[in-house]
KOLTORDO-916166 format. One record per residue (C-alpha): x, y, z; residue number from 0. Coordinates in steps of 0.001 Angstrom, whole numbers, plus 500000, padded with zeros to 6 digits. Layout:
// KOLTORDO-916166
      x      y      z  nr
      X      Y      Z NUM
...
//
This chain:
// KOLTORDO-916166
      x      y      z  nr
 841364 324513 816593   0
 842236 327116 819083   1
 839443 329306 817697   2
 836870 326530 818275   3
 838293 325995 821749   4
 837616 329335 822730   5
 833974 329340 821230   6
 833555 326506 823563   7
 834945 328167 826370   8
 832856 331095 825921   9
 829425 329228 825475  10
 830555 327128 828609  11
 830410 330734 830613  12
 827154 331716 828987  13
 825326 328457 829859  14
 826589 328875 833536  15
 824896 332353 833444  16
 821770 331354 831461  17
 821320 328056 833443  18
 820933 330265 836562  19
 818406 332460 835056  20
 816803 330382 832371  21
 815368 327709 834509  22
 811424 327309 835245  23
 810564 331226 835968  24
 807947 332029 838363  25
 806399 335263 837869  26
 806551 337449 841060  27
 803582 339537 841213  28
 803718 341691 844533  29
 801336 340172 846833  30
 800643 343015 848549  31
 798787 344230 845554  32
 795846 342887 847470  33
 796420 344468 850818  34
 797887 347938 849777  35
 796532 351038 848540  36
 797730 354055 847299  37
 796534 358146 847782  38
 795460 358153 844285  39
 793773 361623 844522  40
 794390 364811 846433  41
 792193 368063 846892  42
 793567 371456 844879  43
 794579 372904 848564  44
 797152 370077 849116  45
 798357 368925 845555  46
 801588 371035 845981  47
 802207 369920 849384  48
 801555 366236 848822  49
 802611 365134 845636  50
 803696 361388 846825  51
 801229 358803 847680  52
 799946 357559 851260  53
 800024 353716 851490  54
 797994 351368 853521  55
 798730 347736 854297  56
 796955 344770 855947  57
 799651 342746 857813  58
 797188 340149 859541  59
 793476 339602 860415  60
 792068 337387 863490  61
 790747 335083 863069  62
 791106 334468 859242  63
 787886 332568 859201  64
 784701 334108 861015  65
 782133 332562 862845  66
 779060 334261 864354  67
 780475 335085 867286  68
 783964 336275 866413  69
 785664 339780 866763  70
 787440 340441 863853  71
 790637 342503 864381  72
 792347 343727 861340  73
 795617 345183 861648  74
 798451 346789 859640  75
 800623 349577 858680  76
 800331 353134 857122  77
 803291 354835 855395  78
 803521 358352 854646  79
 805514 359188 851236  80
 803626 362557 850453  81
 806538 364825 851133  82
 805082 366651 854058  83
 804018 365689 857572  84
 800391 364578 857879  85
 797979 365172 861037  86
 794544 363958 861706  87
 795241 360503 859856  88
 792231 358039 860290  89
 791670 354461 859541  90
 788335 352851 858914  91
 787361 349234 858195  92
 784369 348745 855461  93
 782491 345131 854836  94
 779424 344132 853343  95
 776235 341969 854222  96
 776549 340045 850597  97
 779088 337654 850121  98
 780994 337175 846626  99
 778992 334989 844275 100
 781832 333789 841773 101
 785792 334077 841798 102
 785943 336801 839186 103
 783915 339266 841710 104
 786792 338308 843867 105
 789396 339657 841639 106
 787673 342731 840498 107
 787341 343556 844258 108
 791045 342816 844830 109
 791866 344960 841689 110
 789591 347678 842795 111
 788131 347327 839334 112
 784379 346076 840287 113
 781391 348168 838776 114
 777780 347897 838950 115
 776383 344878 839965 116
 779843 343113 840412 117
 780680 345982 843269 118
 779219 344864 846346 119
 777759 347440 848928 120
 780489 348036 851327 121
 779422 350122 854997 122
 781396 351100 857852 123
 782607 348120 860490 124
 783733 348834 863726 125
 784816 352239 865270 126
 787155 354120 863323 127
 790767 354292 864300 128
 792502 357665 864805 129
 796471 357692 864562 130
 797270 359520 867917 131
 800024 361917 866352 132
 800967 363059 863213 133
 802747 361172 860760 134
 806240 362492 859462 135
 807277 362202 855799 136
 808667 358850 855173 137
 807470 357433 858561 138
 805458 354207 858875 139
 802905 353526 861988 140
 800703 350554 862861 141
 796856 350700 863311 142
 794298 348067 864121 143
 790375 347825 863989 144
 788154 345517 865391 145
 784468 344740 864426 146
 781777 342203 865342 147
 781187 339280 862590 148
 777608 338830 863704 149
 776497 342186 862768 150
 777272 341482 859048 151
 777623 337768 858077 152
 774749 335225 858129 153
 775767 332583 855771 154
 778575 330434 854464 155
 780908 332366 851961 156
 783567 334870 851305 157
 783034 338603 852147 158
 784865 341919 851407 159
 786641 343701 853966 160
 788105 346920 853125 161
 790359 349602 855133 162
 790533 353036 854132 163
 793057 355907 855383 164
 791900 359470 855207 165
 793753 362556 856292 166
 791907 365552 857931 167
 791276 368246 855092 168
 791570 365780 852308 169
 788950 364224 850397 170
 790441 361066 848997 171
 791812 357929 850780 172
 793911 355352 850102 173
 792449 351586 850729 174
 793409 348136 850874 175
 791377 345208 850313 176
 791427 341530 851800 177
 788760 338600 851922 178
 787056 336851 854985 179
 785667 333528 854946 180
 782593 332900 857143 181
 781602 329529 858598 182
 777907 329529 860082 183
 778481 326515 862454 184
 775743 324537 864127 185
 773122 322859 861931 186
 773997 325335 858881 187
 777497 323901 858583 188
 776115 320293 858521 189
 774693 321057 854923 190
 778090 321941 853409 191
 779912 319001 851943 192
 782894 320641 851721 193
 786254 319641 849556 194
 788567 316727 849793 195
 791777 318568 848963 196
 795162 317000 848030 197
 798353 318593 847828 198
 800848 318102 845234 199
 804544 319095 846675 200
 807079 319896 844052 201
 810850 319299 844554 202
 812082 320349 841026 203
 814835 322451 839797 204
 816782 323675 836796 205
 818692 320522 835818 206
 822551 321135 835849 207
 824519 318193 834720 208
 825886 317797 831384 209
 828255 315189 830136 210
 831214 316161 832208 211
 831438 314247 835352 212
 831360 315429 838800 213
 830257 318997 837156 214
 827299 321236 837802 215
 826671 324185 835433 216
 826244 326846 838001 217
 826724 326857 841732 218
 822984 327955 842244 219
 821863 324521 843615 220
 824114 324777 846419 221
 822001 328106 847897 222
 818871 326240 847344 223
 819756 323260 849659 224
 821295 325543 852186 225
 819075 326473 855423 226
 816841 329024 854145 227
 817124 328373 850409 228
 814257 327287 848329 229
 814751 323525 848158 230
 815462 323361 851958 231
 812339 325647 852579 232
 810097 323348 850429 233
 811600 320061 852244 234
 811669 321251 855813 235
 807829 322470 855379 236
 806689 319653 853482 237
 808097 317042 855884 238
 806350 319047 858867 239
 803018 318859 857468 240
 803469 315498 855191 241
 801303 313552 857259 242
 798783 316007 858387 243
 797845 317180 854688 244
 798937 313813 853398 245
 801203 315372 850917 246
 801975 313663 847722 247
 805854 314543 846698 248
 806723 315194 843064 249
 810310 314608 842683 250
 812615 315056 839897 251
 815238 312484 839532 252
 817785 315161 838089 253
 817561 317108 841091 254
 818452 314206 843535 255
 821611 313234 840911 256
 822413 317008 841017 257
 822416 317137 844864 258
 824326 313905 844998 259
 827017 315129 842879 260
 827584 317965 845754 261
 828070 315231 848538 262
 831736 315049 847231 263
 834262 317290 845894 264
 832995 318392 842161 265
 832916 321349 839805 266
 830959 324264 838218 267
 830893 325789 834972 268
 833324 324508 832413 269
 833385 323998 828766 270
 832851 321016 826426 271
 836411 319810 826594 272
 835481 319641 830760 273
 838307 322224 831604 274
 838020 325690 832710 275
 835864 324356 835602 276
 835873 325754 839240 277
 836617 323160 841973 278
 834313 322976 844893 279
 834686 321025 848103 280
 831904 318676 848801 281
 828765 320311 850547 282
 827543 319331 854124 283
 824123 320808 853201 284
 823885 318474 850186 285
 824060 315456 852177 286
 821946 316718 855081 287
 819458 317630 852370 288
 819261 314127 850754 289
 819066 312536 854372 290
 816291 314342 855287 291
 814475 313739 852265 292
 814958 309988 852412 293
 813755 310038 856258 294
 810740 312322 855023 295
 809567 310424 852057 296
 810153 306875 852917 297
 806765 305222 852460 298
 805066 308284 851621 299
 803092 309096 848637 300
 805237 310086 846073 301
 806074 310068 841996 302
 808431 310812 839948 303
 808811 313277 836798 304
 810645 311766 833860 305
 814260 312750 834378 306
 815179 316371 834290 307
 811335 316854 833848 308
 811751 316509 829978 309
 809211 318404 827970 310
 806825 315677 827574 311
 804673 317364 825018 312
 806823 318704 823027 313
 808613 315365 822511 314
 805326 313490 821928 315
 804370 315925 819185 316
 807860 315495 817810 317
 807266 311723 817821 318
 810234 311165 820122 319
 808581 308806 822453 320
 811637 306925 822740 321
 813320 310040 824521 322
 810352 310091 826933 323
 810861 306328 827662 324
 814307 306675 828151 325
 813954 309385 830664 326
 811418 307734 832815 327
 813791 304593 832887 328
 816853 306790 833686 329
 814739 308485 836511 330
 813465 305485 837971 331
 817011 304271 838034 332
 818502 307108 839796 333
 815741 307526 842274 334
 815471 303842 843130 335
 819691 304157 844224 336
 819224 307270 846073 337
 815674 307145 847440 338
 815443 303341 848134 339
 813095 303502 850654 340
 810638 305728 848753 341
 810890 304197 845274 342
 812629 300927 845413 343
 814843 299578 843008 344
 811982 300142 840218 345
 811518 303691 841000 346
 807743 303219 842049 347
 806421 305572 844654 348
 804232 304084 847173 349
 801412 305774 849447 350
 799110 303500 850638 351
 800932 300580 849636 352
 799936 300724 845970 353
 801964 301965 843079 354
 801362 305460 842291 355
 802387 306137 838644 356
 801562 309644 838029 357
 802741 312540 835845 358
 802307 316379 835765 359
 803063 317610 832589 360
 804458 321057 832101 361
 801909 323860 832839 362
 799496 321110 833307 363
 798605 320659 829737 364
 798208 317687 827726 365
 796161 316191 824678 366
 795244 312760 823852 367
 798380 311854 821856 368
 800718 312993 825102 369
 798404 311148 827455 370
 798971 308054 825235 371
 802469 308680 825275 372
 802810 308723 829222 373
 800687 305574 829240 374
 802597 303669 826481 375
 806323 304681 827574 376
 805833 304570 831179 377
 802343 303064 832199 378
 801397 306443 833756 379
 797817 305827 834942 380
 797081 309043 836750 381
 797815 312593 835284 382
 797360 315893 837277 383
 795976 318710 834313 384
 795295 322390 834981 385
 791597 322964 835512 386
 791538 325225 832654 387
 791545 321952 830485 388
 788081 320983 832218 389
 784692 321748 830889 390
 782548 323562 832883 391
 779450 321497 834580 392
 776236 323018 835860 393
 776889 320834 839377 394
 780319 322406 839819 395
 783671 321640 838715 396
 785269 318479 840255 397
 788847 317581 840077 398
 788079 314037 839124 399
 787844 312945 835660 400
 788841 309680 833671 401
 789741 309066 829897 402
 790751 306238 827891 403
 794271 306538 826075 404
 795337 305697 822278 405
 796546 302329 823684 406
 793041 301161 825157 407
 793880 301605 829184 408
 792053 303708 831484 409
 793673 307031 832809 410
 792580 308869 836002 411
 792533 312711 835497 412
 793055 314750 838447 413
 792299 318480 837831 414
 794381 320805 839510 415
 792725 324196 840536 416
 794335 326773 837979 417
 793373 329789 839822 418
 795260 328471 843196 419
 798012 327697 840919 420
 798380 330850 839547 421
 798015 332568 842921 422
 800540 330186 844744 423
 802932 331183 841751 424
 803126 334563 843360 425
 804820 333505 846459 426
 808049 335079 847446 427
 810885 334016 849650 428
 811495 337892 850333 429
 807734 338964 850509 430
 807170 341424 853076 431
 804463 340733 856027 432
 801609 342344 854047 433
 802317 340140 850992 434
 802366 337073 852911 435
 799062 337632 854623 436
 797702 338614 851163 437
 798589 335387 849546 438
 797567 333159 852361 439
 794095 334958 853254 440
 793464 335132 849325 441
 794361 331137 849238 442
 792292 330728 851976 443
 789347 332644 850509 444
 789420 331036 847005 445
 789125 327538 848778 446
 786030 328895 850679 447
 784712 330531 847454 448
 785065 327033 845280 449
 783069 325199 848435 450
 780535 328027 848725 451
 779652 327904 844992 452
 778028 324427 845503 453
 777800 323930 849031 454
 775571 320714 848920 455
 777903 318895 846793 456
 781083 316944 847968 457
 783735 317454 845441 458
 787583 317074 845249 459
 790237 319904 844901 460
 793688 319425 843970 461
 796247 322111 844949 462
 799544 322159 842933 463
 801912 324800 843143 464
 804274 325648 839787 465
 807314 323458 839545 466
 809695 326542 840401 467
 807597 327698 843556 468
 809462 329641 846000 469
 807567 330545 849120 470
 809210 332032 852218 471
 808819 329273 855151 472
 806170 331470 856895 473
 803903 331368 853591 474
 804645 327557 853137 475
 803574 326863 856521 476
 800685 328982 856894 477
 799294 327551 853488 478
 799943 323895 854653 479
 797941 324783 857973 480
 794770 326049 856025 481
 793994 322361 854866 482
 793754 321091 858282 483
 792270 324018 859851 484
 789700 325226 857285 485
 786173 323470 858272 486
 785579 323115 854498 487
 788669 321399 853455 488
 789390 317659 854252 489
 792959 316344 853540 490
 793233 313394 851386 491
 795873 311872 849315 492
 796576 311939 845475 493
 796375 308122 845219 494
 793159 308182 846881 495
 791639 310704 844403 496
 792967 308532 841707 497
 791109 305748 842821 498
 788047 307724 842701 499
 788832 309114 839333 500
 788995 305645 837726 501
 785511 304706 838875 502
 783861 307883 837275 503
 781313 306567 835033 504
 782083 308310 831945 505
 785288 309450 829842 506
 786207 312878 830355 507
 786602 314885 827011 508
 790274 315822 826269 509
 791561 317876 823338 510
 792897 315411 820414 511
 795458 317936 819742 512
 796978 320892 821818 513
 800408 322276 821174 514
 801510 324914 823627 515
 803237 328073 822409 516
 805622 327532 825227 517
 806622 324105 824092 518
 810071 323573 823220 519
 810220 324869 819579 520
 810422 322782 816361 521
 813628 324182 815612 522
 815226 323428 818849 523
 814171 319630 818762 524
 815427 319376 815022 525
 818774 320431 816478 526
 818389 317915 819588 527
 817609 315112 816705 528
 820905 315942 815492 529
 822757 315955 818728 530
 820819 312580 819482 531
 822410 311044 816361 532
 825597 311945 817380 533
 824993 310412 820723 534
 824019 307532 819084 535
 827357 307165 817218 536
 829288 307918 820173 537
 827587 304781 821997 538
 828222 302557 819270 539
 831729 303793 819209 540
 832445 302517 822950 541
 833751 299078 823818 542
 831320 297272 826268 543
 830326 300803 827985 544
 828928 299964 831458 545
 825430 300884 832261 546
 826588 303941 834137 547
 828579 305382 831136 548
 825416 305063 828788 549
 822954 306435 831567 550
 825362 309578 832127 551
 825262 310091 828206 552
 821174 309856 828217 553
 820979 312287 831470 554
 823058 314611 829326 555
 820737 314592 826741 556
 817439 314719 829017 557
 819002 317816 830560 558
 818572 319224 826983 559
 815347 318315 826714 560
 814117 319788 829912 561
 810815 321650 830254 562
 812956 324092 832290 563
 814046 325316 828793 564
 810389 326532 827904 565
 809705 329990 826775 566
 812612 332466 827621 567
 814691 329615 829222 568
 815225 327978 825780 569
 818282 330052 825812 570
 819938 328219 828671 571
 818770 324878 826573 572
 820439 325957 823330 573
 823742 326319 825068 574
 823513 323193 827363 575
 822740 321399 823924 576
 825500 323037 822213 577
 828058 322084 824979 578
 826710 318621 824791 579
 827152 318169 820983 580
 830778 319703 820992 581
 831831 317229 824146 582
 830366 314312 821810 583
 832312 315804 818688 584
 835440 316234 820313 585
 835459 312594 822074 586
 834825 311084 818941 587
 837720 313019 817092 588
 839815 311235 819873 589
 839823 308558 817833 590
 842017 308373 814679 591
 843437 306224 812122 592
 847038 306102 810999 593
 848009 304693 807505 594
 850528 305224 805136 595
 849608 307470 802085 596
 850995 305200 799413 597
 851981 301771 798998 598
 854128 299803 795985 599
 852463 296425 795337 600
 855285 294445 793566 601
 853345 291197 793166 602
 849595 290360 793072 603
 848761 290919 796394 604
 850241 291981 799808 605
 849581 293370 803129 606
 849298 297082 804302 607
 849044 298157 808087 608
 846607 300356 809716 609
 846964 301945 813175 610
 843835 303290 815117 611
 845015 305756 818325 612
 842437 305903 820822 613
 842662 309562 823261 614
 839585 308597 825193 615
 839709 307402 828734 616
 837607 304528 827872 617
 838243 301835 825504 618
 836737 301799 821724 619
 835714 299148 819408 620
 836262 299946 815631 621
 836418 298327 812371 622
 838277 299685 809150 623
 836132 299825 806141 624
 837702 300223 802797 625
 836198 301195 799044 626
 837729 301216 795730 627
 836872 302993 792437 628
 833995 301525 790410 629
 835357 299218 787964 630
 838860 298961 789611 631
 840318 295569 789800 632
 841913 296399 793066 633
 840262 294526 796189 634
 840848 295349 799652 635
 839803 292933 802376 636
 838181 294567 805413 637
 839496 294252 808935 638
 837460 291299 809812 639
 835693 291396 812874 640
 835391 294735 815066 641
 838955 295039 817133 642
 839359 296839 820650 643
 841404 299959 821142 644
 842452 300346 824789 645
 841735 303812 826571 646
 844725 306092 825665 647
 846391 303273 823284 648
 846563 302308 820042 649
 846197 298881 818146 650
 847080 298035 814421 651
 845567 295685 811961 652
 846827 294405 808438 653
 844935 294656 805374 654
 845005 292438 802386 655
 845424 294060 799099 656
 845055 292125 795976 657
 845231 293318 791970 658
 844926 291355 788665 659
 845881 294332 786649 660
 849127 296709 786822 661
 848540 300496 787669 662
 847733 302690 790497 663
 844518 302909 792083 664
 843158 305072 794904 665
 841539 303349 798209 666
 839436 305279 800539 667
 839671 303875 804134 668
 838007 305180 807500 669
 836759 303615 810745 670
 833388 302224 811411 671
 831696 301415 814467 672
 830955 297893 815667 673
 827323 298267 813920 674
 829025 299538 810808 675
 828367 303316 811382 676
 830822 305255 809473 677
 833236 307637 811160 678
 833542 310351 808747 679
 836175 312150 810388 680
 838857 309165 810081 681
 838529 309201 806277 682
 841958 308528 804555 683
 843359 308213 800817 684
 845514 305261 799988 685
 847076 305253 796965 686
 848154 301599 795901 687
 850606 301322 792776 688
 850903 297919 791326 689
 854050 297141 789199 690
 854148 293407 789207 691
 858147 293757 789066 692
 858000 290569 791467 693
 856884 287963 788750 694
 858678 289410 785874 695
 861674 289095 788124 696
 860573 285505 788696 697
 860428 284555 785268 698
 863712 286340 784164 699
 865448 284443 786950 700
 863665 281321 785878 701
 864682 281919 782009 702
 868449 282384 783180 703
 868129 279418 785354 704
 867032 277456 782428 705
 869436 278639 780242 706
 872157 278028 782792 707
 871014 274279 783131 708
 870686 273961 779489 709
 873983 275621 778958 710
 875640 273394 781349 711
 874302 270210 779987 712
 875480 270996 776555 713
 878779 271625 777769 714
 878708 268599 779739 715
 877752 266659 776615 716
 880347 268114 774682 717
 883194 267490 777099 718
 881853 264086 777716 719
 882057 263396 773778 720
 885157 265136 773329 721
 886662 262907 776427 722
 885259 259612 775201 723
 887269 260871 771262 724
 890448 261858 773060 725
 890700 258726 774604 726
 890523 256633 771773 727
 893269 258630 769884 728
 895880 258389 772929 729
 895638 254688 773190 730
 896881 254411 769413 731
 899530 256776 770022 732
 900528 255298 772887 733
 900620 251758 771272 734
 902595 252935 768487 735
 905449 254514 770251 736
 906430 251388 772488 737
 906587 249395 769418 738
//
């Protein structure tokens, strides 16, 4: 048993580590790749002296959207890592009179891979900037170049901008690329319909709670809600722009519960026995974060993920729809308690006074079965999907769609632009100024490209960052400001788009079956089903459990079902699920049965006591089940109705044992839940020996008493007969004597 405990403690420690790193992983691709170029080739004369690259970066551009009369100023830095001092360094800007025709052409320009017709012709723009002094090795200098937009641009679109650094006497150059949208203004601008843009703002994190009360798996959440942390940044920036950009909050109820735990003294890490934990003081930042969230989302547009953002697709594909329904019910309960002014007692978010029952499945993927599960299990009527799920249209891809679920209900489909989601996923809280500029300018240009592809058609755009999004405050603010200042974007709410989508004249095709390779695996869900069966048994064991007790157990199971464990994160999920399974098993084994190994039945029937000991801190309710060998004449009565065993206490019942034959028989006893589910670990063997000595003794005593009575009667009769005879003789003798 000690070995098992050691393994459980080790699992607890591993879980803490893997939960910290196994959550939704955001690919951190350095955004600076679009704005930093390196010296790739040197002349033969300088190869030996210049062995390391020269790098140029764009850190800003004003204005970021050009107008006919704009003077464009591009500025950045130049770093010398060549190994020697460089003199005669110059920077030149280049652009084109041709705009990009499609998004992939922009990507090729950014990557430097455009060839042939895809490569737009570039020409010098503005005067060359000459670095005034020699640049020592390891030094970084600033540069700035200006040019007139009207010399190059004449129509709405996105244009290339490149800066090249050259060194006197060296033929090759270092280059950095960026994009510049052009807005013509005047009557030309009136012909551009633009995009109705709606933001989904995610407040989702790796779930932290298992079955142990007031315990989080790691201490990572404390840093996330502290000033400057990921969740603090998202809340601060989202709250600042919520009204302007009509943001729709996506909130995981498990995050609310986890942060709420930190508002009181709590623990981190630990094992399945809820020991070896680290005590933590209440966190003021957690209370402040929740308070700000309450005020920022009150009455605003918001929707809930299922609790712990469970992997709805994986559960649906495995036929575990009941788990989806439980996760939504649990999430609504938690959110209604913590954010009552946003979700109310029913956990429904309101934006414009109407209920927003929306969902955003993991990776934005869902087939018809998943959509039916969402509609049937929680009444979801709006689903956000990735635009990769959308079929191309000659009139331009619009974010709006509509389908009919398997239960016959109409469902609005809102397609989030996958290119923007992927781009936003490269955001980093530690991005350099060049990286931050590259991301925000690329995002601005991508939205312009979408609008410019079909400028005469008004369309909708859904912007949905990945759930684990981690931008810097500057990046997040700059991105949200784009929606209000870019002339081709018009802020709207997700609920407004959902209403419009519901009016679509025809149904949108959705794949009948689609299983993502990232979903929780079949083997994972098989093990999960085993744990769920054990959970059902434990629930049946409890005596009149409170709703809070049951919810805490359901929450622990939902944590193991989270989409945070997709892909590499599944290792953390395996350990979280293992700990929960051990917790249930350890808890159940604290209920034991105490009974004699052997009883002697002297008569035809008798009673034997059975005691139940409850080591849990909550009461349980059990019954005693008995079975005898086939053909045995021995009968054991059940314990009757289930009986309660108090927390930390015991209770005793008496079983009636009856036999019609003499001999020895074995009775199998074990406890069962109130619903009759057997508790296998409590099984005991009871040997019953039937002697019937009691009846034989009664017969012997009866016979003895009978003989005694007969003997006594016989003696009494003889005595009386003898007495009568003696009386006659005495009278004769007595008479003759006197005479």
